[in-house]
C-alpha positions in Angstrom: 131.6 96.9 100.6 130.6 99.9 102.6 128.1 100.9 99.9 126.5 97.5 100.1 126.4 97.7 103.9 124.9 101.2 103.7 122.3 100.0 101.3 121.5 97.1 103.6 121.3 99.3 106.6 119.0 101.7 104.7 116.8 98.8 103.7 116.7 97.6 107.3 115.7 101.0 108.6 113.0 101.3 105.9 111.6 97.9 106.8 111.8 98.6 110.5 109.9 101.9 109.9 107.3 100.1 107.9 106.9 97.5 110.6 106.3 100.2 113.3 103.7 101.9 111.0 101.8 98.7 110.4 101.9 97.9 114.2 100.5 101.3 114.9 97.8 100.8 112.2 96.8 97.5 113.8 96.5 99.1 117.3 94.3 101.9 115.8 92.1 99.4 114.0 91.7 97.3 117.1 90.7 100.4 119.1 88.2 101.3 116.5 86.8 97.8 116.5 86.5 97.8 120.3 84.6 101.2 120.1 82.2 99.8 117.4 81.7 96.6 119.4 80.8 98.7 122.5 78.4 100.7 120.5 76.7 97.5 119.2 76.5 96.1 122.8 75.0 99.3 124.1 72.4 99.4 121.4 71.5 95.8 122.0 71.2 96.5 125.7 68.8 99.4 125.0 66.8 97.2 122.7 66.5 94.5 125.4 65.4 97.0 128.0 62.9 98.7 125.7 61.3 95.4 124.7 60.3 94.8 128.3 58.6 98.2 128.6 55.0 99.0 127.5 54.5 100.8 124.2 53.3 104.0 125.7 56.5 104.5 127.8 58.1 107.9 127.3 61.6 107.5 125.9 64.3 110.2 125.5 67.3 110.5 123.2 70.4 112.5 124.1 70.9 115.3 121.7 74.1 117.1 122.7 73.4 118.4 126.2 69.7 118.1 125.8 67.2 115.3 125.8 64.5 114.9 123.2 61.4 112.9 123.7 60.9 110.2 121.1 58.4 107.4 120.7 59.5 103.9 121.8 59.2 102.6 118.2 61.4 105.4 116.9 64.1 104.5 119.5 63.9 100.8 118.7 64.3 101.6 115.0 67.2 103.8 115.7 68.9 101.1 117.8 68.3 98.5 115.0 69.9 100.9 112.4 72.8 101.6 114.8 73.4 97.9 115.3 73.4 97.1 111.5 75.6 100.2 110.7 78.1 99.4 113.3 78.3 95.7 112.3 79.0 96.7 108.7 81.7 99.0 110.0 83.1 96.2 112.1 83.3 93.9 109.0 85.2 96.6 107.1 87.6 97.2 110.0 88.2 93.4 110.3 89.1 93.2 106.6 91.5 96.2 107.0 93.0 94.6 110.1 93.5 91.3 108.2 95.2 93.1 105.3 97.5 95.1 107.7 98.4 91.9 109.6 99.4 90.2 106.4 101.5 93.3 105.5 103.2 93.2 108.9 104.0 89.5 108.5 105.5 90.2 105.1 107.6 92.9 106.6 108.8 90.7 109.4 109.7 88.0 106.9 111.7 90.5 104.8 113.6 91.7 107.9 114.4 88.1 108.9 115.5 87.4 105.3 117.7 90.5 105.2 119.3 89.7 108.6 119.9 86.0 107.7 121.5 87.0 104.4 123.8 89.5 105.9 125.2 88.3 109.2 127.5 91.4 109.5 124.4 93.6 109.5 122.8 91.4 112.2 125.9 91.7 114.3 126.1 95.4 113.9 122.4 95.8 114.9 122.9 93.5 117.9 126.0 95.5 119.0 124.2 98.8 118.6 121.3 97.6 120.8 123.6 96.9 123.8 
């Protein structure tokens, strides 16, 4: 009986570890998505501001600690490329997040199933958390 309990405890610990890892992955993916979304909004803001300026306006791009003068058209093209690249990255991150969310749900289901099938394990875990 102890061997079965040890196996169940080990399975629970493994599932709990997996659950924590997937939760961490979800947080990381959400942070990356927020970063890309901010990049897209910033690029759209630059595009909006540039569209109201005359074509001969001097524009500068930050290059490390220096600024480099670029033509307005070049900056507009760069912002359009940035927007499209970041949106593609956002789509990939969303797919990854969806996959990891499903993985977490499966893990949660397995934990529930394990605890419901072994009430002794559930009691031992509840007693240990007090």
